[in-house]
KESEBA-47124 format. One record per residue: residue in one letter; x negated, y, z of N, C-alpha, C in turn. Coordinates in nm, 4 decimals. Atoms other than C-alpha are relative to their C-alpha. Layout:
BEGIN
{atom 'a', {X, Y, Z}, {X, Y, Z}, {X, Y, Z}};
...
END
This chain:
BEGIN
{atom 'm', {-0.0896, 0.0398, -0.1004}, {-1.9760, 1.4943, -1.2004}, {-0.0226, -0.1133, 0.0548}};
{atom 'r', {0.0457, 0.1342, -0.0633}, {-1.9986, 1.1224, -1.1510}, {-0.1238, -0.0271, 0.0618}};
{atom 'k', {0.1454, 0.0067, -0.0884}, {-2.3573, 1.1554, -1.0400}, {0.0129, 0.0740, 0.1536}};
{atom 'l', {-0.0703, -0.0436, -0.1090}, {-2.2175, 1.3808, -0.7916}, {0.0749, -0.0938, 0.0983}};
{atom 'q', {-0.0833, 0.1277, -0.0786}, {-1.9867, 1.1552, -0.6759}, {-0.0733, -0.1067, 0.0975}};
{atom 'h', {0.0497, 0.0818, -0.0086}, {-2.2373, 0.8770, -0.6776}, {-0.0373, 0.0645, 0.1398}};
{atom 'e', {0.0839, -0.0906, -0.1206}, {-2.4363, 1.1275, -0.4100}, {0.0514, -0.0174, 0.1262}};
{atom 'l', {-0.1044, -0.0532, -0.1231}, {-2.1341, 1.1879, -0.1952}, {-0.0169, -0.1534, 0.0686}};
{atom 't', {-0.0122, 0.1369, -0.0506}, {-2.0654, 0.8244, -0.1643}, {-0.1426, -0.0415, 0.0930}};
{atom 't', {0.1670, 0.0435, -0.0752}, {-2.4647, 0.7425, -0.0756}, {-0.0046, 0.0682, 0.1256}};
{atom 'q', {0.0384, -0.1195, -0.1288}, {-2.4777, 1.0699, 0.1939}, {0.0700, -0.1120, 0.1026}};
{atom 'r', {-0.1121, 0.0415, -0.1030}, {-2.1289, 0.9461, 0.3531}, {-0.0510, -0.1411, 0.0540}};
{atom 'r', {0.0407, 0.0923, -0.0075}, {-2.2755, 0.6097, 0.3648}, {-0.1243, 0.0158, 0.0905}};
{atom 'l', {0.1284, 0.0316, -0.0654}, {-2.5858, 0.7194, 0.5398}, {0.0516, 0.0530, 0.1088}};
{atom 'v', {-0.0035, -0.0686, -0.0999}, {-2.4095, 0.9300, 0.7811}, {0.0849, -0.0776, 0.1001}};
{atom 'g', {-0.0400, 0.1260, -0.0712}, {-2.1756, 0.6572, 0.8793}, {-0.0849, -0.0629, 0.0601}};
{atom 'd', {0.0755, 0.1117, -0.0592}, {-2.4505, 0.4255, 0.9434}, {-0.1039, 0.0821, 0.1077}};
{atom 'l', {0.0503, -0.0717, -0.1108}, {-2.6170, 0.7022, 1.1555}, {0.0875, -0.0243, 0.1156}};
{atom 'i', {-0.1148, -0.0034, -0.1200}, {-2.3030, 0.7410, 1.3349}, {0.0045, -0.1185, 0.0664}};
{atom 'g', {-0.0674, 0.1512, -0.0414}, {-2.1987, 0.3889, 1.3660}, {-0.1280, -0.0785, 0.0381}};
{atom 'q', {0.1279, 0.0646, 0.0019}, {-2.5549, 0.2638, 1.4306}, {0.0206, -0.1193, 0.1205}};
{atom 'l', {0.0350, 0.0682, -0.1154}, {-2.6113, -0.0614, 1.6676}, {-0.1193, -0.0027, 0.0707}};
{atom 'r', {0.1609, 0.0519, -0.1078}, {-2.8050, -0.1498, 1.9434}, {0.0529, -0.1087, 0.0871}};
{atom 'e', {0.0223, 0.1028, -0.1128}, {-2.8784, -0.4754, 2.1415}, {-0.0090, 0.1055, 0.1179}};
{atom 'p', {0.0224, -0.0496, -0.0922}, {-2.8372, -0.4111, 2.4901}, {-0.1646, 0.0582, 0.0711}};
{atom 'd', {0.0899, 0.0007, -0.0090}, {-3.2034, -0.3923, 2.5160}, {-0.0615, 0.1233, -0.0875}};
{atom 'g', {0.0448, -0.1569, 0.0355}, {-3.2185, -0.0848, 2.2675}, {0.0055, -0.0263, -0.1303}};
{atom 't', {0.0654, -0.0567, 0.1271}, {-3.2996, -0.2014, 1.9457}, {0.1123, -0.0774, -0.1172}};
{atom 'w', {-0.0914, 0.0090, 0.1102}, {-3.1249, -0.2162, 1.6152}, {0.0797, -0.1599, -0.0904}};
{atom 'i', {-0.0063, 0.1461, 0.0655}, {-2.9073, -0.4596, 1.4317}, {0.0083, 0.0282, -0.1437}};
{atom 'e', {-0.0359, -0.0740, 0.1777}, {-2.9548, -0.3533, 1.0455}, {0.0678, -0.1210, -0.0446}};
{atom 'h', {-0.0894, 0.1332, 0.0863}, {-2.7983, -0.7414, 0.9316}, {0.1402, 0.0372, 0.0569}};
{atom 'd', {-0.1509, -0.0467, -0.0274}, {-2.4942, -0.6623, 1.1320}, {0.0556, 0.0943, -0.0526}};
{atom 'r', {-0.0465, -0.1026, 0.0592}, {-2.4429, -0.3225, 1.0355}, {-0.0106, -0.0210, -0.1364}};
{atom 'd', {-0.0168, -0.0071, 0.1403}, {-2.4802, -0.4565, 0.6668}, {0.0876, -0.1218, -0.0003}};
{atom 'r', {-0.1082, 0.1253, -0.0259}, {-2.2387, -0.7536, 0.7614}, {0.1488, 0.1109, 0.0094}};
{atom 'i', {-0.0961, -0.0638, 0.0060}, {-2.0056, -0.5265, 0.8873}, {0.0501, 0.0934, -0.1063}};
{atom 'r', {-0.0345, -0.0875, 0.1488}, {-2.0034, -0.2820, 0.5935}, {0.0872, -0.0935, -0.0912}};
{atom 'k', {-0.0488, 0.0651, 0.1398}, {-1.9548, -0.5699, 0.3282}, {0.1707, -0.0549, 0.1042}};
{atom 'e', {-0.0945, 0.0270, -0.0300}, {-1.6586, -0.6916, 0.5973}, {0.1479, 0.0809, -0.0137}};
{atom 'r', {-0.0645, -0.0973, 0.0153}, {-1.5165, -0.3181, 0.6244}, {0.0509, -0.0047, -0.1861}};
{atom 'd', {-0.0414, -0.0473, 0.1741}, {-1.5415, -0.2841, 0.1933}, {0.1263, -0.1615, -0.0036}};
{atom 'i', {-0.0900, 0.0775, 0.0802}, {-1.3463, -0.6089, 0.1864}, {0.1194, 0.0405, 0.0407}};
{atom 'l', {-0.1230, -0.0185, -0.0529}, {-1.1236, -0.5392, 0.4504}, {0.1291, 0.1808, -0.0773}};
{atom 'l', {0.0099, -0.0734, 0.0606}, {-1.0704, -0.2103, 0.2712}, {0.1293, -0.0512, -0.1526}};
{atom 's', {-0.0948, 0.0893, 0.1410}, {-0.9656, -0.4199, -0.0734}, {0.0705, -0.0295, 0.0320}};
{atom 'e', {-0.1307, 0.0833, -0.0174}, {-0.7256, -0.6383, 0.0875}, {0.1123, 0.1082, 0.0523}};
{atom 'r', {-0.1335, -0.0665, -0.1153}, {-0.5187, -0.3673, 0.2694}, {0.0049, 0.1517, -0.1765}};
{atom 'n', {-0.0625, -0.0655, 0.1502}, {-0.5286, -0.1458, -0.1068}, {0.0584, -0.0937, -0.0820}};
{atom 'q', {-0.0869, 0.1071, 0.0727}, {-0.3673, -0.4829, -0.2571}, {0.1151, -0.0100, 0.0682}};
{atom 'l', {-0.1152, -0.0165, -0.0556}, {-0.1321, -0.4492, 0.0122}, {0.0843, 0.0796, -0.0374}};
{atom 'v', {-0.1170, -0.1171, 0.0770}, {0.0157, -0.1146, -0.0379}, {-0.0151, -0.0272, -0.1380}};
{atom 'r', {-0.0771, 0.0206, 0.1051}, {0.0324, -0.1884, -0.3949}, {0.0861, -0.1163, 0.0017}};
{atom 'd', {-0.0563, 0.0888, 0.0355}, {0.1922, -0.5044, -0.3720}, {0.1219, 0.0596, 0.1174}};
{atom 'r', {-0.1255, -0.0995, -0.0568}, {0.4483, -0.3091, -0.1046}, {0.0799, 0.1084, -0.0853}};
{atom 'd', {-0.0940, -0.1497, 0.0904}, {0.4860, -0.0142, -0.3321}, {0.0683, -0.0830, -0.1351}};
{atom 'd', {-0.0614, 0.1352, 0.0748}, {0.5769, -0.3022, -0.5759}, {0.1284, -0.0800, 0.0509}};
{atom 'l', {-0.1657, 0.0347, -0.0779}, {0.8428, -0.4383, -0.3737}, {0.1047, 0.0531, 0.0113}};
{atom 'q', {-0.1370, -0.0726, -0.0693}, {1.0137, -0.1607, -0.2556}, {0.0320, 0.0461, -0.1542}};
{atom 'r', {-0.0373, -0.0590, 0.0989}, {1.0240, -0.0470, -0.6178}, {0.1032, -0.1156, -0.0525}};
{atom 'k', {-0.0945, 0.0831, 0.0285}, {1.1968, -0.3857, -0.6727}, {0.1404, -0.0033, 0.0824}};
{atom 'l', {-0.1445, -0.0073, -0.1035}, {1.4385, -0.3610, -0.3705}, {0.0642, 0.1462, -0.0187}};
{atom 'n', {-0.0463, -0.1760, 0.0308}, {1.5195, -0.0089, -0.4882}, {0.0924, -0.0446, -0.1241}};
{atom 'g', {-0.1062, 0.0589, 0.1224}, {1.6339, -0.1541, -0.8373}, {0.1231, -0.0706, 0.0430}};
{atom 'a', {-0.0424, 0.1405, -0.0236}, {1.7780, -0.4649, -0.7114}, {0.1058, 0.0867, 0.0807}};
{atom 'r', {-0.0950, -0.0921, -0.0754}, {1.9979, -0.1725, -0.4558}, {0.0513, 0.0485, -0.1386}};
{atom 's', {-0.0819, -0.0874, 0.1151}, {2.0813, 0.0275, -0.7837}, {0.0605, -0.0606, -0.0202}};
{atom 'n', {-0.0404, 0.0856, 0.0823}, {2.1866, -0.2734, -0.9688}, {0.1217, -0.0156, 0.0750}};
{atom 'i', {-0.0978, 0.0928, -0.1062}, {2.3694, -0.4172, -0.6576}, {0.1601, 0.1747, -0.0454}};
{atom 's', {-0.1061, -0.1227, -0.0005}, {2.5765, -0.0224, -0.6260}, {0.0805, 0.0090, -0.1558}};
{atom 'r', {-0.0911, -0.0405, 0.1296}, {2.6531, -0.0486, -1.0144}, {0.0830, -0.1097, -0.0199}};
{atom 'l', {-0.0793, 0.1371, 0.0079}, {2.8050, -0.3898, -1.0151}, {0.0830, 0.0075, 0.0840}};
{atom 'a', {-0.1137, -0.0250, -0.0988}, {3.0311, -0.2842, -0.7382}, {0.0828, 0.0894, -0.0313}};
{atom 'e', {-0.1129, -0.0784, 0.0977}, {3.1487, -0.0166, -0.8691}, {0.0680, -0.0362, -0.1558}};
{atom 'r', {-0.0988, 0.0840, 0.0585}, {3.2077, -0.2140, -1.1747}, {0.0722, -0.0846, -0.0214}};
{atom 'r', {-0.0599, 0.0959, -0.0650}, {3.3749, -0.4462, -1.0133}, {0.1538, 0.0706, 0.0635}};
{atom 'v', {-0.1407, -0.1046, -0.0175}, {3.6177, -0.1772, -0.8695}, {0.0752, 0.0136, -0.0839}};
{atom 't', {-0.0652, -0.1252, 0.0911}, {3.7087, 0.0055, -1.1450}, {0.0394, -0.1871, -0.1531}};
{atom 'e', {-0.0775, 0.1220, 0.0333}, {3.8119, -0.3638, -1.3106}, {0.0912, -0.0517, 0.0913}};
{atom 'l', {-0.1177, 0.0653, -0.0742}, {4.0100, -0.5006, -1.0427}, {0.0649, 0.1449, -0.0134}};
{atom 'f', {-0.0842, -0.1192, -0.0353}, {4.1556, -0.1169, -0.9855}, {0.0055, 0.0668, -0.1464}};
{atom 'p', {0.0059, -0.0776, 0.0825}, {4.1927, 0.0429, -1.3672}, {0.0178, 0.1021, 0.0054}};
{atom 'd', {-0.1005, -0.1326, -0.0427}, {4.4315, 0.3180, -1.2247}, {-0.1313, 0.0953, 0.0808}};
{atom 'g', {0.0736, -0.0648, -0.0887}, {4.1679, 0.3775, -0.9752}, {0.0190, -0.0600, 0.1873}};
{atom 'p', {-0.0798, 0.0292, -0.1229}, {4.1880, 0.2619, -0.6046}, {0.0870, 0.0402, 0.1024}};
{atom 'g', {-0.1493, -0.0646, -0.0605}, {4.5017, 0.2983, -0.4025}, {0.0897, -0.0323, -0.0956}};
{atom 'r', {-0.0907, -0.0022, 0.0663}, {4.6778, 0.2709, -0.6729}, {0.0232, -0.1568, -0.0278}};
{atom 't', {-0.0061, 0.1117, 0.0037}, {4.9258, -0.0477, -0.7767}, {0.0156, 0.0480, -0.1543}};
{atom 'm', {-0.0435, -0.0073, 0.0793}, {4.9597, -0.1681, -1.1057}, {0.1124, -0.0770, 0.0064}};
{atom 'l', {-0.1718, 0.0358, 0.0424}, {5.3517, -0.1811, -1.2329}, {0.0095, -0.1253, -0.0817}};
{atom 's', {-0.0275, 0.1586, 0.0976}, {5.4727, -0.5539, -1.4393}, {0.0983, 0.0958, -0.0490}};
END
């Protein structure tokens, strides 16, 4: 399975290279630029994946904070109005 995945990755790169071959205006291939662009793409993909993980982590924290605020508000209402909202305490 691992060997198959490696072969698929190799084939995808080859297809990507063939589809995205770069040429100078005179028709010559730009091999070194292709390799540089591939490395930059890999770096950008890695950075994007890190940003997605960071965003997901921040979203979880935001959801937790919202939940905490909601519970805190409910507790304060209960403390202020032990008999329920709209009822007054008689002394």
